[in-house]
Structure formats: structure tokens, C-alpha cells
N, C-alpha and C positions, 0 to 999 in steps of 0.2 A: 824853460822847456822850448825847444825849437819845433817847427811845424812837422817835421818828419817824426820826431819822438811823440808828438801829440797823436799823429795818425796811428803809430804803432801801439801806443798805450790804449787807445780806444779799441783797436782790433783785439787786443788781449782781454780787455774788460768786457767785451761784448758777450752776453750770455748766449748759449746755444738755443736754437729753436726748440730742440727736444726738451731741454730743461724748462723752458717756458711753457711748452705744451703740457709737461708733467705737473705744472702748477695750475693748470686749468685754462690757459689762454687758448683761443682758437688759433689755427695755423696762420690766418690772416693777421690777427693781433700780435702773435709772436714775431712774424716777419716784419711787421711795422716797427715793433720795439727794437729788433735787431738792426734794422736799416738806419735807425737814429744814431748808431755808433759807426757808421761807414763814412770815411773820408775818401772821396773818390778823386783819382787823378783827373786833371783837366785833359780833354782831348788835345788841346794846344795851350801852352802856358799863356796866361794873360800877364800884363805887367801893371801892377798897382804901386805907385810910388807913395805908399803910406809912410809917415814919419816914424813908424815902428818897424824895424827890420823883420821881426818874427811874424807880425801880422801881414806885412807885405809879402813875405814868402808863403804864408799860409794861403792867402787869397790868390796869389799868382800861380801857385803850383796845383792847388786842389779846389775842387767844388765842394764846399762845406755846407751847401744849402739843405742837405738832408739831416745834418746833425741836430739833435735835440737833447740837451742836457737839462733835465727838469723843465723849466720854463724858458730856457735860453735857446734861441734859434738864430742861426747865422743866415745872412743873405748870400746869394751866389757871388755877387760883386759888391764891395763896399761902396757906399754913396757919400759924396762930399756934402757936408752940412756946415752951417755957420760956425759951429763950435769944433769941428774936426771932421771925422769920418764916421758915418753910421755903419756899424758892422752887422747889425741884425736887430732882433727884438728880444725883450724879456717880457713875455706875455704880450701886452700891447704897447709897452713902453720902449723907448729908443736906447739901444746899446751903442755907445759912442766911444771912439778913441778921441779923447780930449787933447787937442793939439797944444793947449796952454800948459797942461801938467804932464802929458804923456800917459795919464791914467786911463783905465777903462772905467766908464761910468754909465749910469742909467739915468736918462732924463725923462720926465713925465711927458707922455705924448700930447697931453692937453695943454701943458704949460712948459714949453721947452727950456725955460730958464730955471725950472724947478728940478734940482738935483735930488733924485730919489735915493740912489746908492752909489757909493764908490765900490768898484768891483776888484780892482787890482792896480798895482803900481805901474805895470806896463803889460805889453802883449805876452811876453814870455811867462810872467807870473800868472796872468789870466789863464793861459792854456794849461799851465801846471795845476792850478786850482780846479779848473773845469774837468781835467782828466781825473783828478781825485774824486770829484763829485760823481762823474760818470761811473767810476769803479764802484762807489758806494751804491748808486742807484741800481746797477746791474746785480750786485749782491743782495740788495734789499728785496728785489722781486723774487729771487730764488730762496733766500733765507729768512724773509720777514723780519728785517732789522729795524724797522721804524720804531722810534721811541726807546731805543736801547743805548747801551754804552757805545756801540758801534756808531750810532748817529752822532754822539758827542765827539767821538774820536774823528769822524769825518769832518765835522765843523772845525775842530782845532787844526786838522791837517790842511783843509782848504784855506782857512784864514792865514795860517803861516805861509803857505805857498803863495798866496796873493800879495803878501807883503806886510802882514801884521794886523793888529787890532782895528786899525782904521777901516778895514774891509769886512769885519766880522758880521755886520748887520746884513750885508748882501747874502752871505752864505747861510746865515741863520734863516733868512727867508727862503732861499733856494732849497735847503735841506729840510724845511718845515720843522725847525727846532723851536719848541715853545718855551 
């Protein structure tokens, strides 16, 4: 998935404020939930020469700092780190583009050599899997899908989009599959 498709997919997956209000959320809570799906154009393009073309385009064209997919949050600007580029956080841990493998990984913030999860084979696969997770989360709030067949379907779809079974544990955690 390219950066523009990611933006469009999140826009379509975004639940309406009215539907969230009908589920009992306050206007403020509904607005905050909806804003987590908004990929904003940058006022002026930045140029980040990330070794992954999809992620380079994403961060160069868009401000993704408001996106929140489960526990995944992006930075406004990727940061160089010894192992590659830090793209954001997964809760408190570091979301990294690993320059050695090209994979998206999560490193323990307290022990940066400790690999917690492999997330995707590359940036394109990561955006595709995250878009699927965002779609699931949007539907989950409206239709109460947690713990259902839909949750297992989302896990399988995210895992496949990410590149296969190697990445399943990350999506199992993200989607809270027990």
C-alpha cells in the first residue's frame, strides 16, 4: 500500500461522530476518536530520505502525528536511531524501520537491543496491515466485534498483509486476540 492509499483507506474507515455519539461517546471523545484516522497534508512537504520509499513518501507528504491505530502512534518526523529510523511508538516502546532487514519492528524502550515484535516485511506491508487494523477498530466501536469471528478475520488479514506468520504476534497483541 502506498501513502496516498493509506490516507484514503483511513478516511473511509473513519466512523462518523454521530455513530460514535449514538454508542454513548461524548462529543469530545467521538471527535478525538475520529481525529486518530486523519492523515493531514503537510503545509510544506518535508524530505526524509528513508530507505523505504513508501515510508519516505508518507512522512514527506503527510503529518501522521495524530494517527493512532490501537497502541501505534506515529511521530510527525521520523528520527534516526542506531538501528535505523524511529517512526513512532507502540505504547511506550520504539517503532523502528530496521535498516538491516527493511522490516518494521518494535524495540523495548528500556533495552533497545531487545526485539519485542516484528511488525511487517516493509513499509508498504505495514501500512496495509495498519489500515486493516484501523478498519477493524472503527467497526469494533460501532458493532461491538471484540472477541468475535471478525476479530480472528482481522488478525488473519493483518498478518497476511504484513507479510505472513512471522508478524502474527504483533497483530495478536494489537488486536487483543487471546
